[in-house]
C-alpha positions as CSV (number, residue, x, y, z in Angstrom):
1,M,-25.7,6.7,3.5
2,Y,-23.9,8.8,1.0
3,R,-25.4,7.4,-2.1
4,T,-26.6,10.6,-3.5
5,T,-23.3,12.3,-3.1
6,R,-21.5,9.2,-4.6
7,L,-23.7,9.2,-7.7
8,S,-23.3,12.9,-8.2
9,R,-19.6,12.6,-7.9
10,R,-19.5,9.7,-10.3
11,A,-21.5,11.6,-12.8
12,A,-19.1,14.4,-12.5
13,V,-16.3,12.1,-13.5
14,L,-18.2,10.6,-16.3
15,A,-19.3,14.1,-17.6
16,T,-16.0,16.0,-17.2
17,S,-14.6,17.5,-20.5
18,A,-11.9,19.7,-18.8
19,S,-8.5,19.5,-20.2
20,T,-6.5,16.1,-19.8
21,I,-3.4,16.3,-17.8
22,A,-0.7,15.8,-20.4
23,A,1.7,14.5,-17.9
24,L,-0.4,11.5,-17.2
25,A,0.2,10.1,-20.6
26,L,-2.7,7.6,-20.1
27,V,-4.9,8.5,-23.0
28,P,-5.1,11.2,-25.7
29,A,-6.8,14.4,-24.7
30,G,-10.5,14.5,-24.9
31,A,-11.0,10.7,-24.7
32,A,-14.3,9.8,-23.0
33,L,-15.1,7.4,-20.3
34,A,-17.1,4.3,-21.2
35,A,-20.7,3.9,-20.1
36,P,-21.2,1.6,-17.1
37,G,-21.7,-1.9,-17.9
38,G,-24.9,-3.8,-17.3
39,K,-23.5,-7.0,-15.5
40,S,-23.6,-7.4,-11.8
41,C,-20.3,-6.4,-10.1
42,D,-19.7,-10.0,-9.1
43,N,-19.5,-11.1,-12.7
44,K,-18.2,-8.1,-14.5
45,N,-14.7,-7.5,-15.7
46,N,-14.2,-4.0,-14.5
47,N,-11.6,-3.1,-17.1
48,T,-12.7,0.5,-17.5
49,I,-12.6,3.4,-15.0
50,A,-16.5,3.7,-15.4
51,K,-17.1,0.1,-14.7
52,L,-14.8,-0.2,-11.8
53,M,-16.2,3.0,-10.2
54,E,-19.6,1.8,-10.5
55,C,-18.8,-1.3,-8.4
56,V,-16.2,0.0,-5.8
57,D,-17.9,1.9,-2.8
58,A,-17.9,2.5,0.9
59,D,-20.6,-0.1,1.4
60,G,-18.2,-2.8,0.1
61,A,-15.3,-1.5,2.2
62,M,-17.6,-1.2,5.3
63,E,-18.3,-5.1,5.1
64,H,-14.5,-5.6,5.5
65,L,-14.3,-3.1,8.4
66,E,-17.2,-5.0,10.0
67,A,-15.2,-8.2,9.8
68,L,-12.1,-6.6,11.1
69,Q,-14.1,-5.2,14.0
70,A,-15.5,-8.7,14.7
71,I,-11.9,-10.1,14.8
72,A,-11.0,-7.4,17.2
73,D,-14.0,-8.2,19.5
74,D,-13.0,-12.0,19.6
75,N,-9.4,-11.1,20.4
76,D,-9.0,-8.8,23.3
77,D,-10.4,-5.8,21.2
78,N,-7.3,-5.4,19.1
79,R,-5.4,-6.6,15.9
80,A,-1.9,-5.8,17.0
81,A,1.2,-7.4,15.6
82,G,2.1,-10.4,17.6
83,T,-1.4,-11.1,18.8
84,S,-4.0,-13.6,17.8
85,G,-6.1,-10.7,16.5
86,Y,-3.4,-9.8,13.8
87,E,-3.2,-13.6,12.8
88,A,-7.0,-13.7,12.4
89,S,-6.8,-10.4,10.3
90,V,-4.2,-12.1,8.0
91,D,-6.3,-15.2,7.7
92,Y,-9.2,-13.0,6.7
93,V,-7.5,-11.0,4.1
94,V,-6.1,-14.2,2.5
95,E,-9.4,-15.9,2.5
96,V,-10.9,-12.7,0.7
97,L,-8.1,-12.6,-1.9
98,E,-8.0,-16.2,-2.7
99,A,-11.8,-16.1,-3.3
100,A,-11.3,-13.2,-5.6
101,G,-8.7,-15.3,-7.7
102,W,-5.5,-13.5,-6.7
103,D,-2.2,-15.1,-6.3
104,V,-1.6,-14.8,-2.6
105,S,1.7,-15.3,-0.7
106,I,2.7,-14.7,2.8
107,D,6.0,-12.9,3.6
108,E,7.2,-13.7,6.9
109,F,9.5,-11.4,8.8
110,P,11.2,-11.5,12.3
111,Y,9.4,-9.5,15.0
112,T,10.1,-8.8,18.6
113,Y,6.7,-8.7,20.6
114,V,6.3,-6.9,23.7
115,G,3.1,-7.5,25.5
116,P,0.8,-5.1,27.4
117,S,2.6,-2.9,30.0
118,T,1.1,-1.5,33.2
119,L,1.5,1.7,35.2
120,T,0.1,1.9,38.8
121,Q,0.3,4.7,41.1
122,L,0.5,3.5,44.8
123,T,0.8,6.6,46.9
124,P,-0.5,9.3,47.7
125,V,-3.3,8.0,45.6
126,S,-4.1,4.5,44.3
127,A,-4.9,4.2,40.6
128,E,-4.2,2.1,37.5
129,Y,-3.4,4.0,34.4
130,E,-3.6,3.1,30.7
131,T,-0.1,3.0,29.4
132,G,2.2,1.4,26.8
133,P,5.8,0.7,26.4
134,F,8.0,3.0,24.3
135,T,9.6,1.1,21.2
136,G,13.2,0.6,22.4
137,S,12.4,0.3,26.0
138,G,14.0,-2.2,28.4
139,A,12.0,-4.8,30.2
140,G,11.4,-4.6,33.9
141,D,9.1,-4.6,37.0
142,V,9.9,-1.6,39.1
143,T,8.3,-0.4,42.3
144,A,9.9,2.9,43.5
145,A,9.5,6.5,44.5
146,V,8.6,8.8,41.7
147,T,11.1,11.7,41.0
148,P,9.9,14.6,38.9
149,V,12.4,15.9,36.4
150,D,12.4,19.7,35.7
151,L,8.7,19.8,35.1
152,Q,6.6,22.8,33.9
153,L,2.9,22.2,34.5
154,G,0.1,24.3,33.1
155,L,-1.1,25.8,29.8
156,G,1.5,27.6,27.8
157,N,4.5,25.6,29.2
158,T,7.7,25.2,27.2
159,S,8.9,22.0,28.7
160,T,12.4,20.9,28.3
161,S,12.1,18.2,30.9
162,G,14.8,15.7,30.7
163,C,16.5,17.2,27.6
164,E,19.8,18.0,29.4
165,A,21.9,16.0,32.0
166,A,21.7,19.1,34.1
167,D,18.0,18.4,34.6
168,F,18.9,15.3,36.8
169,A,21.1,17.2,39.2
170,G,20.2,15.8,42.6
171,F,18.3,13.0,41.1
172,T,18.1,10.0,43.4
173,A,19.4,6.9,41.7
174,G,16.9,3.9,41.9
175,T,13.8,5.9,41.7
176,I,11.5,6.3,38.6
177,A,12.0,9.3,36.6
178,L,8.8,11.3,35.8
179,I,9.6,13.4,32.5
180,Q,7.4,15.6,30.7
181,R,7.2,15.7,27.0
182,G,8.5,18.6,24.9
183,T,11.5,20.1,23.0
184,C,13.8,17.1,22.4
185,P,13.5,13.4,21.4
186,F,12.1,10.9,23.7
187,A,15.4,9.0,23.4
188,D,17.4,11.9,24.8
189,K,15.1,11.9,27.9
190,A,15.3,8.3,28.5
191,L,19.0,8.1,27.9
192,N,19.6,10.9,30.4
193,A,17.4,9.2,33.0
194,E,19.1,6.0,32.6
195,A,22.6,7.7,32.9
196,A,21.4,9.4,36.2
197,G,20.6,5.9,37.6
198,A,16.8,5.8,37.1
199,A,15.2,2.5,37.6
200,G,12.5,3.3,35.1
201,V,11.0,6.1,33.1
202,I,7.5,7.5,32.9
203,I,7.1,10.1,30.0
204,F,3.8,12.0,30.2
205,N,2.2,14.4,27.7
206,Q,3.1,18.0,27.8
207,G,-0.3,19.8,28.5
208,N,0.9,22.9,27.0
209,D,-2.5,23.5,25.3
210,A,-6.0,22.2,25.6
211,T,-5.9,19.8,22.5
212,D,-6.3,16.1,23.0
213,A,-2.9,15.7,21.2
214,R,-1.1,17.5,24.1
215,N,-3.0,15.8,26.9
216,D,-4.0,12.2,26.0
217,L,-1.8,9.3,26.6
218,I,1.4,9.5,24.8
219,V,3.3,6.3,23.7
220,G,6.2,6.8,21.2
221,T,9.5,5.5,20.1
222,L,13.1,5.9,21.2
223,G,14.2,5.5,17.6
224,G,15.1,1.9,17.5
225,S,15.3,-1.3,19.5
226,D,17.1,-1.9,22.8
227,I,17.9,1.9,23.2
228,V,17.8,1.7,27.0
229,D,17.9,-1.2,29.5
230,I,15.3,0.1,31.8
231,P,11.4,0.2,31.4
232,V,10.0,3.3,29.8
233,V,6.3,3.7,29.6
234,G,3.8,6.6,28.7
235,A,1.2,8.5,30.5
236,S,-1.4,11.2,29.8
237,Y,-0.8,14.8,31.2
238,E,-3.5,14.4,33.8
239,Q,-1.7,11.2,35.0
240,G,1.7,13.0,35.0
241,V,0.2,15.7,37.2
242,A,-1.1,13.2,39.7
243,L,2.3,11.3,39.7
244,S,4.1,14.5,40.3
245,Q,2.6,14.8,43.8
246,A,4.9,14.8,46.8
247,G,5.3,11.2,48.3
248,S,4.3,9.6,45.0
249,T,5.3,6.0,44.5
250,A,4.6,3.7,41.5
251,N,4.9,0.4,39.8
252,I,5.8,0.1,36.2
253,F,6.0,-3.1,34.2
254,V,7.2,-3.8,30.8
255,P,7.2,-7.5,29.9
256,A,10.3,-9.2,28.4
257,P,10.3,-9.2,24.7
258,E,9.5,-12.4,22.7
259,S,10.4,-13.5,19.2
260,R,7.0,-13.8,17.3
261,P,7.6,-13.6,13.5
262,Q,4.9,-11.7,11.7
263,K,3.4,-11.7,8.2
264,N,2.8,-9.4,5.2
265,V,0.1,-10.5,2.9
266,I,1.0,-10.1,-0.8
267,A,-1.6,-10.6,-3.6
268,E,-0.6,-10.3,-7.2
269,K,-2.4,-10.3,-10.6
270,T,0.1,-11.0,-13.3
271,G,0.2,-8.7,-16.3
272,V,1.3,-8.7,-19.8
273,N,4.3,-6.7,-18.7
274,D,5.4,-8.6,-15.7
275,D,8.5,-6.4,-15.4
276,N,6.5,-3.4,-14.6
277,V,4.7,-3.8,-11.3
278,V,2.1,-1.4,-10.0
279,M,2.1,-1.7,-6.2
280,A,-0.2,-0.4,-3.4
281,G,-0.3,-1.2,0.2
282,A,-1.9,-0.5,3.6
283,H,-0.9,-1.7,7.0
284,L,-3.1,-4.3,8.6
285,D,-2.2,-4.1,12.2
286,S,-3.7,-2.0,14.9
287,V,-2.1,-0.7,18.2
288,Q,-2.6,-2.7,21.3
289,A,-4.9,-0.1,22.6
290,G,-7.9,-0.8,20.3
291,P,-9.3,-2.4,17.1
292,G,-7.6,0.1,14.7
293,I,-10.7,0.4,12.3
294,N,-9.8,3.8,10.9
295,D,-6.2,3.2,11.7
296,N,-5.7,1.4,9.5
297,G,-8.6,-0.8,8.8
298,S,-9.8,1.8,6.3
299,G,-6.8,1.5,4.1
300,S,-6.8,-2.3,4.3
301,A,-10.6,-2.5,3.6
302,S,-10.2,-0.1,0.7
303,L,-7.7,-2.4,-0.9
304,L,-9.8,-5.4,-0.3
305,E,-12.8,-3.8,-1.9
306,L,-10.6,-2.9,-4.9
307,A,-9.2,-6.5,-5.1
308,E,-12.6,-8.1,-5.3
309,N,-13.7,-5.8,-8.0
310,L,-10.6,-6.5,-10.1
311,S,-11.0,-10.3,-9.9
312,K,-11.6,-10.7,-13.5
313,L,-9.1,-8.0,-14.9
314,E,-6.3,-9.1,-17.3
315,P,-3.9,-6.1,-16.7
316,Q,-1.2,-4.8,-18.8
317,N,1.1,-4.2,-16.0
318,T,1.2,-6.6,-12.9
319,I,-0.6,-5.3,-10.0
320,R,0.7,-6.1,-6.6
321,L,-1.2,-5.4,-3.4
322,A,0.2,-5.5,0.2
323,W,-1.2,-5.6,3.7
324,W,1.8,-4.7,6.0
325,G,2.4,-6.2,9.4
326,A,4.0,-4.4,12.3
327,E,3.7,-0.8,10.9
328,E,2.7,0.4,14.4
329,S,5.8,-1.0,15.8
330,G,8.1,1.2,13.4
331,L,7.2,0.3,9.8
332,I,8.8,-3.1,10.2
333,G,6.8,-5.3,7.7
334,S,7.3,-3.0,4.7
335,E,10.9,-2.4,5.6
336,E,11.7,-6.0,5.9
337,Y,9.9,-6.8,2.6
338,V,11.8,-4.1,0.6
339,A,15.1,-5.1,2.1
340,E,14.6,-8.7,1.0
341,L,14.1,-7.6,-2.6
342,S,17.1,-7.9,-5.1
343,Q,18.1,-4.9,-7.2
344,E,16.5,-6.6,-10.1
345,E,13.2,-7.1,-8.2
346,Q,13.2,-3.4,-6.9
347,D,13.7,-2.3,-10.6
348,R,10.6,-4.2,-11.6
349,I,8.4,-1.9,-9.2
350,A,7.1,0.9,-11.3
351,L,5.6,2.8,-8.2
352,Y,4.2,2.3,-4.9
353,L,0.9,3.7,-3.5
354,N,0.3,3.9,0.2
355,F,-3.2,4.3,2.0
356,D,-2.9,4.9,5.7
357,M,-6.0,6.3,7.5
358,V,-8.4,7.3,4.6
359,A,-11.7,7.6,6.5
360,S,-11.0,9.9,9.6
361,P,-14.3,10.9,11.3
362,N,-13.4,14.5,11.2
363,Y,-11.5,14.2,7.9
364,I,-9.9,16.6,5.6
365,F,-8.7,15.1,2.3
366,M,-4.9,15.2,1.8
367,V,-2.5,13.9,-0.9
368,Y,1.2,13.1,-0.3
369,D,3.0,16.4,-1.4
370,G,5.4,15.0,-3.8
371,D,6.5,18.4,-5.1
372,E,6.8,19.8,-1.6
373,S,4.9,22.9,-2.6
374,G,3.0,23.1,0.8
375,W,6.1,23.2,2.9
376,L,8.5,26.0,3.9
377,A,11.4,23.4,4.3
378,P,11.8,19.9,2.6
379,A,11.2,16.9,4.8
380,G,14.7,15.6,4.1
381,V,13.8,12.3,2.5
382,P,14.4,11.4,-1.1
383,I,11.5,12.0,-3.4
384,P,12.0,9.7,-6.4
385,D,11.2,11.0,-9.9
386,G,7.6,10.2,-10.8
387,S,6.3,10.9,-7.3
388,I,5.0,14.3,-8.4
389,E,3.1,12.8,-11.2
390,I,1.4,10.4,-8.7
391,E,0.5,13.4,-6.6
392,K,-1.1,15.1,-9.6
393,L,-3.3,12.1,-10.5
394,F,-4.8,12.1,-7.1
395,E,-5.2,15.8,-7.1
396,S,-6.9,15.7,-10.6
397,Y,-9.3,13.1,-9.3
398,Y,-10.5,15.1,-6.3
399,T,-10.8,18.1,-8.5
400,S,-12.9,16.1,-11.0
401,V,-15.4,15.1,-8.2
402,G,-15.5,18.7,-6.6
403,E,-13.6,17.7,-3.5
404,P,-11.1,20.2,-1.9
405,Y,-7.9,18.8,-0.9
406,D,-4.7,19.7,0.8
407,D,-1.0,18.6,1.0
408,A,0.2,16.1,3.4
409,Q,4.0,16.2,3.9
410,F,6.0,13.8,1.9
411,S,7.9,12.7,5.0
412,G,8.6,8.9,4.4
413,R,7.0,8.3,7.9
414,S,4.6,5.5,6.6
415,D,5.1,2.3,4.7
416,Y,6.3,4.1,1.6
417,D,9.5,5.0,3.3
418,A,11.3,1.8,2.3
419,F,10.3,2.2,-1.2
420,I,11.4,5.8,-1.8
421,R,14.7,5.0,-0.1
422,V,15.5,2.6,-3.0
423,G,14.3,5.1,-5.6
424,I,10.8,3.7,-6.2
425,P,8.3,6.6,-6.9
426,A,5.4,6.8,-4.3
427,G,2.4,8.7,-3.4
428,G,-0.8,8.3,-1.3
429,L,-3.8,9.6,0.6
430,F,-4.4,10.6,4.2
431,T,-7.3,12.1,6.1
432,G,-5.8,13.2,9.4
433,A,-5.1,11.9,12.8
434,E,-4.6,13.6,16.2
435,V,-4.3,17.2,15.0
436,V,-7.1,19.6,15.7
437,K,-9.2,20.8,12.7
438,T,-9.2,24.5,12.3
439,E,-12.2,26.9,11.8
440,E,-10.8,27.4,8.3
441,Q,-10.7,23.6,7.6
442,A,-14.2,23.2,9.0
443,A,-15.5,25.8,6.7
444,I,-14.0,23.9,3.7
445,W,-14.6,20.2,4.6
446,G,-17.3,20.5,7.3
447,G,-17.0,18.6,10.6
448,V,-16.2,20.1,13.9
449,A,-13.5,22.8,14.4
450,G,-11.5,22.4,17.7
451,E,-11.7,18.6,17.5
452,S,-9.0,16.3,16.2
453,Y,-9.4,14.8,12.7
454,D,-9.6,11.4,14.6
455,Q,-10.5,11.8,18.3
456,C,-10.1,8.0,18.8
457,Y,-6.7,7.8,17.1
458,H,-4.7,5.1,18.7
459,Q,-7.4,4.5,21.3
460,A,-10.0,1.8,22.3
461,C,-12.7,3.8,20.6
462,D,-11.2,3.4,17.1
463,T,-14.1,1.0,16.4
464,I,-16.6,0.6,13.4
465,D,-18.3,3.8,14.8
466,N,-15.0,5.8,14.1
467,V,-15.2,6.0,10.3
468,N,-16.6,8.7,8.0
469,E,-18.4,6.9,5.2
470,H,-18.2,9.8,2.9
471,A,-14.5,10.1,3.2
472,L,-14.2,6.4,2.7
473,D,-16.5,6.4,-0.3
474,V,-14.5,9.3,-2.0
475,N,-11.1,7.6,-1.3
476,V,-12.0,4.1,-2.2
477,D,-12.8,5.5,-5.7
478,A,-9.6,7.5,-5.8
479,I,-7.6,4.4,-4.9
480,A,-9.6,2.4,-7.6
481,L,-9.0,4.9,-10.3
482,A,-5.3,5.2,-9.6
483,V,-4.5,1.5,-9.4
484,L,-6.5,0.7,-12.6
485,A,-5.1,3.6,-14.5
486,Y,-1.5,2.7,-13.8
487,S,-2.3,-1.0,-14.5
488,Y,-2.6,0.1,-18.1
489,S,0.2,2.7,-18.3
490,T,2.9,4.1,-16.0
491,E,4.6,6.1,-18.7
492,S,4.1,9.4,-16.8
493,V,5.8,7.9,-13.8
494,N,8.6,5.8,-15.0
495,G,8.6,6.3,-18.8
496,V,7.5,2.6,-19.5
497,E,4.9,2.8,-22.3
498,G,1.7,0.9,-21.8
499,V,-1.6,0.8,-23.5
500,K,-4.5,3.2,-23.4
501,V,-7.2,2.9,-20.8
502,P,-10.2,1.2,-22.4
503,G,-12.9,3.8,-22.6
504,G,-10.4,6.6,-21.9
505,L,-9.5,8.6,-18.9
506,T,-10.0,12.4,-19.0
507,L,-9.4,14.5,-15.9
508,P,-9.1,18.2,-15.3
509,A,-6.0,19.9,-14.1
510,P,-5.5,20.0,-10.4
511,A,-7.5,22.8,-8.7
512,G,-4.6,23.1,-6.2
513,P,-4.3,22.5,-2.4
514,E,-6.3,24.6,0.0
515,G,-3.2,25.7,1.8
516,T,-4.6,25.1,5.4
517,I,-1.7,23.0,6.7
518,G,1.4,25.2,6.4
519,G,4.2,23.8,8.3
520,N,1.9,21.4,10.4
521,A,3.5,18.2,9.0
522,G,0.6,17.2,6.7
523,G,-2.0,17.2,9.3
524,L,0.4,16.0,12.2
525,D,1.5,17.6,15.3
526,P,4.4,19.8,14.2
527,D,6.8,18.5,16.8
528,L,6.3,14.8,16.1
529,V,9.5,14.4,14.3
530,G,10.0,10.8,13.1
531,E,6.4,10.0,13.3
532,D,5.0,7.8,10.7
533,G,4.3,10.6,8.4
534,H,0.5,10.7,8.9
535,H,0.0,9.8,12.4
536,H,1.0,7.2,15.1
537,G,2.1,7.4,18.7
538,P,4.5,4.4,18.3
539,H,6.4,6.4,15.8
540,E,6.5,9.7,17.7
541,T,9.9,10.5,18.9
542,E,9.4,13.6,20.8
């Protein structure tokens, strides 16, 4: 579909003679890329950038996305942690990796599964609403009157619903608190409701503007596990308005949690220097609402496409790829993995690259902003030395192929969080979630202004039809280039000398971000403090 663009982009990389980024320290300035090999990709040792980029592409990644879609189709239309769909996804990834000759291991971790929740309005209208439990919710089956809490309906509202104990003055204990999103963390709202004697809580979207992000179903996190003992579920703005009617009664149900240990898939290709590990990862799980093909089948499939095309590589540095579980429940798989590592094992990891939503249908290209140049205030997370150099590599790749890019906030709100918190340099790519594309961005990247980067984010429509193949093709190449380049040398990142990239690697200096994001959390809704850095309702805290 994008073959012409792909070939012209690859020609640009092969022909580029711009100045090499000295900081990369991968090859001497002026070194040229090798000409593509003649062997088929199935039998080729893709040990040069040129060879590898002739083989990895969106077509290969799409085959894996189609497999993940088929898995969802056979398993209640999702691949969420704790479900048969996720288990089948793990099996598929393991099968592909083993066939490609990687050393594969399963990293199991404890996980508390909460099954599908329900929200039903009983009066004055009868309706069943799509919903989900907030992370940290209690379990329960509650039928009661609905009590609105300090609501402000309509466009332009500045809701502070439930943020103060005073909002619950006169609240009738034993009823269901109907609370509007806005201003303060969800946890504050739920805790205040519980203290006021609520039997359950419905938090609905704010509706302060006309965007999907402020009107669709909102399901977030209370910031941990077992935050409250009462059930807390989400609702859309429209549903909240219906539930706010006089005489409203409802039933909310959140099932009791179950212990269902989950799995990360780890694949490794041992290098000459096994004490210098280049690591890349993507979360494999979806939300319960849908198949999760862009979020995050796109990152998972990109790594599978890379793994298949590195099957015959004998790297200088060990390459370790990871498919994380339970990311959508709060980054659990990656956090458990890093927590299990000894200090010696942590020290072996040279860097970590994260790929989460890399093919959004209404995309913009973004690179994790390691130097925080795109932000008025720092994100408040550690940024290990070397992260800026990773950012520069991705920026230079985009520049080399003529693709404009912007900054995604280096927030630690995805699976790289656990790595940066133990001092491991990190970087990654992102193409946007629920935030609306501006006219300026549409002029730069194309697409539709006034619509979200991903209108099916965390919804049932995040299917195989929810992927932009051009964005996928550009990013699978970027991912491949970075992993292969660092498999030869990470000197620019952590000072460990390696070897020159066979055939060389010459890239231009970064053109610089477009500057269209500003303070908008790297393409996120700006008030989603604590979200997973690049998207995700289950990580939204307010």
